[in-house]
C-alpha positions as CSV (number, residue, x, y, z in Angstrom):
1,M,-22.6,-38.7,63.3
2,K,-25.6,-37.9,61.0
3,I,-27.7,-41.1,59.5
4,L,-30.4,-40.4,57.1
5,V,-33.5,-42.6,57.7
6,V,-35.6,-43.6,54.4
7,K,-38.7,-45.0,54.9
8,A,-41.2,-46.7,52.5
9,A,-44.4,-46.9,54.8
10,G,-45.4,-47.6,58.3
11,D,-43.8,-47.4,61.7
12,F,-39.9,-48.2,60.4
13,P,-38.5,-45.1,60.8
14,V,-39.9,-44.2,64.3
15,S,-38.1,-47.3,65.9
16,V,-34.8,-46.9,64.1
17,S,-34.9,-43.4,64.4
18,A,-35.7,-43.9,68.2
19,V,-32.6,-46.6,68.5
20,L,-30.2,-44.2,66.5
21,S,-30.8,-41.1,68.4
22,Q,-30.5,-43.2,72.0
23,A,-27.1,-44.2,70.4
24,C,-26.2,-40.4,70.2
25,Y,-26.7,-40.1,66.3
26,T,-27.9,-37.5,64.5
27,V,-31.1,-38.7,62.8
28,E,-32.7,-37.3,59.5
29,S,-35.5,-38.9,58.0
30,A,-36.8,-38.7,54.3
31,S,-40.1,-40.0,53.2
32,S,-39.5,-40.2,49.3
33,I,-36.4,-40.8,47.5
34,E,-36.7,-37.7,45.8
35,L,-35.9,-36.0,48.9
36,A,-33.5,-38.5,50.1
37,S,-31.7,-37.9,46.8
38,H,-31.5,-34.3,47.5
39,L,-30.4,-34.6,51.0
40,L,-27.6,-37.0,50.0
41,L,-26.3,-34.4,47.5
42,T,-26.4,-31.5,49.9
43,E,-25.8,-33.0,53.1
44,R,-22.8,-35.3,54.5
45,Y,-24.2,-38.6,56.2
46,T,-22.0,-40.9,58.2
47,G,-24.8,-43.5,56.9
48,V,-28.1,-44.4,55.3
49,A,-30.7,-46.7,56.4
50,V,-33.3,-47.4,53.7
51,E,-36.5,-49.3,54.2
52,V,-37.4,-51.4,51.2
53,G,-40.9,-52.3,50.9
54,A,-42.9,-55.3,49.6
55,S,-42.5,-53.9,46.4
56,G,-38.9,-52.6,46.5
57,L,-38.8,-50.3,43.9
58,E,-38.4,-47.0,45.2
59,G,-35.9,-48.3,47.7
60,M,-33.8,-50.0,44.7
61,N,-34.1,-46.7,42.8
62,L,-32.3,-45.0,45.7
63,L,-29.6,-47.3,45.8
64,G,-29.0,-47.1,42.3
65,R,-28.7,-43.4,42.5
66,I,-26.7,-43.4,45.9
67,R,-23.7,-45.4,43.7
68,R,-23.4,-42.6,41.0
69,Y,-22.9,-40.1,43.8
70,R,-19.2,-39.0,44.4
71,Q,-19.3,-39.7,48.2
72,V,-21.0,-43.0,49.3
73,P,-22.2,-43.3,52.5
74,P,-22.5,-46.9,54.0
75,V,-26.0,-48.1,53.6
76,V,-28.3,-50.5,55.7
77,I,-31.2,-52.2,53.9
78,F,-34.2,-53.4,55.7
79,A,-36.7,-55.4,54.1
80,T,-40.2,-55.2,55.0
81,T,-43.7,-56.0,54.1
82,N,-47.0,-54.6,54.9
């Protein structure tokens, strides 16, 4: 099972990726909504973990894009502050 972790900033993806890897998930990371959008269009994921930072705009933009995709994986949203 493959999970996409999308980060805004900080250490969030490292700890989430480590936990998911220990649980036997294959983890891929994206550091921008453009890369995440590309990966979601070209790869199949079991789920997506999205960090929504203090401004929240990039993460929310990605969620809007995901809703328009034909195959929508489950999404977990993490709210963080810097």
